[in-house]
N, C-alpha and C positions, 0 to 999 in steps of 0.2 A: 620699505617693509623689512622688518627684522628677519634674520635667518630662521628663528624659531617659528615665527608666524608663517613664513613661506613653507616650512616643513609641515605645519599644521594644515595649511590649505591643500598641499599635495596629498597628504594622508586622507584628509576629509573627502576629496573628490574620488580618490581610489576606493575608499570604503563605500562611498555612495554607488559607484559603478558595480562593485562586487555584490552589494546588497540588492541592486536593481536586477542583476542577473539571477541572484538567489530568489528574489520575489517572482521573477518570470518562470524560473524553474518550478517553484511551488504551484504556479498557475498551470504549468504543463502537467505536473503530477496529478493535480486536482482534476484537470480535464480528462486524463486517461482513466482516472477513477470513475468519473461520470460516464465515460464511454463504456467502460466495463459494466457499470450498473445497468445501463440501458440495454446492452447486448445480452445481459443475464437476467433481465426483468422476468422472463418466463420461468426462471428457477427460483424466484424470490421467496417461495414458501419452504424451500429446503433450509436445513440448519446452516448457519454462517460458516461452518467448518468446510463446506463445499469449496474446493480450491479457488474457483474464479470469483465466488462471492466474497471470500475472506480477502482475496487480493484487492478487489474493488474497494472494500471498506478500509483496508490498510492504506491504499493510495489516497483515498478521500481525506482521511485523518492526517496523513503525512503532508499532503499538499496544502491542506488548510492551515496547519501549524507553520509550515514553511512560508506561506504567503504572509501570515501575521508577523512572523519573526523578521522576514525581509523588509516589510513595511516599517517596522519598529527601528531596524538598523538604518534605513534610508533617512527616517525622521531624526534619529539621533545624530547622524552625520551632518545633516543640514543645519540642525539647531545648535550643534556643538554643546549639548547638555550632558553633563557627567552622569546624572541619574538615569537618563535614557540609555546611555552607552553601557552603564553597569547592568541595567535590566536586560538589555539586548545580549550582552556577553553571558550573563547567567542563563538566560533562556536557551541561547544557542549552544552553550556548553552542555546543558542538560539534554538538549535534543541530540547532539552528537553522541553523547554517552549512551543514550537510550537506543539510538540506531545501531551503535557498535554492539551493545548487549544483545539486541534483538537478532542481529545477524549471527552472532556467536551461538545464541540459544538455538536458532533454526538450524545452523550447521551441525551442532553437536547432537541435538535431540530430534533431528528431522524424522527418524524412524518412529520414535515414540509419539511425536506430534501427528504423523500420518496415521498411526494405529489408533490414537484417540479420536481423530477426526472420522475415521472409518467406522469406529464403534458408535459414534454419535449419529452418523448417517443411518446405520443399520437399526438403531433404536427408533429413529424417526420413521422408518419404513413400516413399523407396526401399526401406525394409524393411517396407512395408505387408503384403506377402504372406507374409513370413517371421516376423513378430512379431504374434501373436494379440492382445496387449494394445493395441498401436498401431492395429491394424486395427479393433478394437472402438471405440476412442476416435474415430478418424476417421469411422467410420460413424455414431456417435452425434452428432458435431458436424454432419455434413452433413444428417442427418435432422432434428435440432432446428432448425437455422437455415435449412433448405431452400437449401443452397448447395453448391458443387462446386469443389474445388481450393483452393489458397491464394490466388492472384491471378486464376485463370481455370480453367475446367474442363479446358483443354488441359494443365494441369500433370500430369494423370494419364496422358496418352498415352505419355510416355517410361517411366513406371513399369509400366503395364499393356498395353504393346504396342498402343497406339492405341485402347484401350477405356476405358470408365468403370466405376467400382464401382457396384453396384446401389443403394447409398445415395445416389447423385447424382440418383436419380429418385424418383418417388412410391413409397410403400410398396406392396409386392406385386409389383413387377416384378423378375424374375430377371436380366434383362439390361437395361442402361441404354444407350440409343443417343444420346439428346439430353437431357443432364442440365440441372439448374438453372444459369442463367447467372450468378448472383451469386456472387462469391468469398467464401470462408469467413472470411478474415482481416478484410475490411471489415465483414461481417455481425456477426462477434463484437465488433469494435471499436465498431460502432454500438450493439449491445446493451449493451455496457459503459457507453458514454457516456450512454445513456438511463436506466440504472439507478443511476448513481453521482453525479449532480449534487449531491444533498443531502449526500453524503459530502464532496464538494469544498468546499461552503459550510461544513460542519462543520469541515473541515481548516483553513480560513482562520480560523475562530473560535478553534480550538486554537492557531494561530500567534500570534494576538493575546494569548491567555492566556500563552503561552510568553514573549513579550516583557515582559508585566507581571510575570510570575514572576521573570524576570531582574532587573528593576528593583527589586522588593521584596527579593530576596535580597541585592542590593548595599546597599540601605538598612538592612536588618536587620544585616548584617555591620558596617556603619559604626556603627550604634546600639549593638551589643554592645561594640565597641572603646571608644566614648565612655563607656558605662556602667562598663566595667572601669577606665578611666583616672580616672573620677570617684570610684570606690571607693578607688583608690590615693591 
């Protein structure tokens, strides 16, 4: 076996292993997204800007794309096809750039994004009394997190003519006069941050694997070209 063919086999199997890890990572992200979706099913009528709902959808999308990309990379490595490798490289490069852009946007504009999400949730509160699904979701949120309103319990005053929903108080009270003081947006955000750190570490590891997969896809593409030229 020639040296170039040996190098190609080595790169091929390394790329396959990294893409298999990448695919498994995508399965993990997708699984966490499904778990979050099920645990937050009681809040499903709330706007998607609610922290845990937006995180669940983001993980589902990211996990799904990662699984497809990882599978494409494994297939490209095994088949040694340049078109599959180029397609994999382009998709993975776009994915990495999108992730970096998203992280930067969230880091730089997190205050504005939080403010916009809170405004959207407050706007949705206006149909609390006329939309049974939304009413149930808000009641479940406030009972679960022992919170009241989006940013303050006074958010309900304009909606319910100066009163609070019964879910703002302890279970068993028909009328709520002095509800929980903590806002639901911050409580949900804190709950999410407390339950998701391992996923963030996992995401960083997946990012490292993505970079390595990009490098090996380029190396493999170059090795295939060299092998073809050597045969000619």
